[in-house]
C-alpha positions in Angstrom: 48.1 33.0 35.7 49.1 35.4 32.9 50.4 34.2 29.5 53.8 35.2 28.3 53.9 37.7 25.6 54.8 36.3 22.2 56.3 38.9 19.9 55.6 38.9 16.2 57.3 40.9 13.5 57.8 40.8 9.8 60.3 42.3 7.4 57.7 42.8 4.7 54.2 43.9 5.8 52.9 43.9 2.2 53.8 40.2 1.7 52.2 39.5 5.1 48.9 41.2 4.0 48.9 39.3 0.6 49.5 36.0 2.3 46.8 36.6 4.8 44.3 37.7 2.1 45.0 34.5 0.1 44.7 32.2 3.1 41.4 33.9 4.2 40.1 33.6 0.7 40.6 29.9 0.7 38.9 29.5 4.1 35.3 28.6 3.7 34.3 29.5 7.2 35.2 32.2 9.8 38.6 31.1 11.1 39.0 30.6 14.8 41.7 32.0 17.1 44.2 29.1 16.5 43.6 29.1 12.7 44.3 32.9 12.6 47.5 32.4 14.6 48.6 29.7 12.1 47.8 31.9 9.2 49.9 34.7 10.7 53.0 32.6 11.3 52.6 30.9 7.9 52.7 34.3 6.3 56.2 34.8 7.8 57.5 31.4 6.7 56.8 29.2 9.7 54.9 25.9 9.4 52.5 26.6 12.2 52.1 28.5 15.5 53.2 25.7 17.7 56.5 25.5 15.9 56.9 29.3 16.0 56.3 29.3 19.7 58.8 26.5 20.3 61.4 28.3 18.2 60.8 31.5 20.2 61.1 29.7 23.5 64.4 28.1 22.4 65.8 31.5 21.3 64.9 33.0 24.6 66.7 30.2 26.5 69.8 30.7 24.4 69.7 34.5 24.8 69.5 34.1 28.6 72.6 31.8 28.5 74.8 34.3 26.8 75.6 37.8 27.9 73.7 40.7 26.4 75.5 42.3 23.4 77.0 45.7 24.2 74.9 48.6 23.2 76.5 50.8 20.6 75.4 54.4 20.1 75.6 54.4 16.3 74.7 58.1 16.0 77.7 59.0 18.2 79.9 56.7 16.1 78.7 58.5 12.9 79.5 61.9 14.5 83.0 60.7 15.4 83.7 60.0 11.7 83.9 63.8 11.1 87.2 63.8 13.0 88.8 61.5 10.4 89.7 62.1 6.8 88.7 59.8 3.9 91.8 57.7 4.4 90.8 57.0 8.1 93.5 59.3 9.6 92.7 61.5 12.6 92.2 64.9 11.0 91.1 67.0 14.0 91.5 66.5 17.7 88.1 66.6 19.5 87.6 69.1 22.3 85.6 66.7 24.5 87.6 64.1 26.4 85.1 61.4 25.9 85.4 61.8 22.1 89.2 62.0 22.4 89.3 58.6 24.1 87.3 56.9 21.4 89.5 58.5 18.7 92.6 57.2 20.5 91.3 53.7 20.1 91.5 54.1 16.3 95.2 55.0 16.6 95.8 52.1 19.1 94.2 49.7 16.6 96.8 50.7 14.0 99.8 50.0 16.3 101.4 46.5 15.9 100.3 44.2 18.8 102.8 42.5 21.1 105.8 44.4 19.7 108.2 46.8 21.4 108.7 50.0 19.5 111.2 52.8 19.9 110.0 56.3 20.4 110.9 57.0 16.8 109.0 54.0 15.5 105.9 54.9 17.6 106.1 58.5 16.2 106.2 57.2 12.7 103.0 55.1 13.3 101.2 58.1 14.8 102.3 60.5 12.1 101.1 58.0 9.4 97.6 57.9 11.1 96.9 61.5 11.9 96.8 64.7 9.8 96.9 67.7 12.2 100.6 67.7 13.1 100.8 67.0 16.9 102.2 63.5 17.2 103.6 64.3 20.7 100.1 65.1 22.0 98.8 61.8 20.7 101.7 59.8 22.0 101.3 61.3 25.5 97.5 60.7 25.4 97.9 57.1 24.3 100.2 56.6 27.4 98.0 58.5 29.8 94.9 56.6 28.7 96.6 53.3 29.3 96.6 52.2 25.6 100.4 52.3 25.3 103.0 51.4 27.9 106.3 53.3 28.1 109.5 52.4 29.9 110.6 54.9 32.6 113.3 56.3 30.4 110.8 56.8 27.5 112.8 54.8 25.0 110.5 51.8 24.5 106.8 51.7 23.9 104.3 48.8 23.5 100.6 48.6 22.8 98.6 47.4 25.8 96.3 44.6 24.7 92.8 45.6 25.9 89.2 45.3 24.6 88.0 48.6 23.0 84.7 50.0 24.0 81.7 49.1 21.8 81.7 52.6 20.2 85.4 52.4 19.6 85.1 49.0 18.0 82.3 50.2 15.7 84.4 53.3 14.7 87.4 51.1 14.0 85.4 48.8 11.8 83.7 51.6 10.1 86.9 53.4 9.2 88.6 50.2 8.1 85.7 49.4 5.8 85.9 52.3 3.5 86.6 55.6 5.2 84.2 58.3 6.4 81.0 59.3 4.8 
């Protein structure tokens, strides 16, 4: 029967090395396997290896109980910031559809939730949050992508409450937190 792998990591390898050196210097004999395991985990702040292993097993059980967090492509999010000005307004319309969709989520996030808007009110929100002068394109795309609902006569609009993609959420939070880099 094989043993489960027990991962080990440290934030500061230099502190780990110093702690191990000090513990080995105090040891008057050649430490055995279990003693070395205890020294390693003590170097990272745990009391002993048995407690470390119990903590790891508990964390694994909890992680299995909850869904895995969504994977965010942070490089892509950083590249998307180039389409926005320092105030967080959409400055350029991306050529690629997949990038357009993520940029539209930023505009969607700035629309008032659970509120009906006239076309003029929606246009004002869009104009306030973009800088390249084509609010009609953005209004049409918001509707076509299912982010905004429009009445058949086109007089009333409402933001559709949906969960943005992980990249869109990361971009929204990044732009809200201080603009582009």
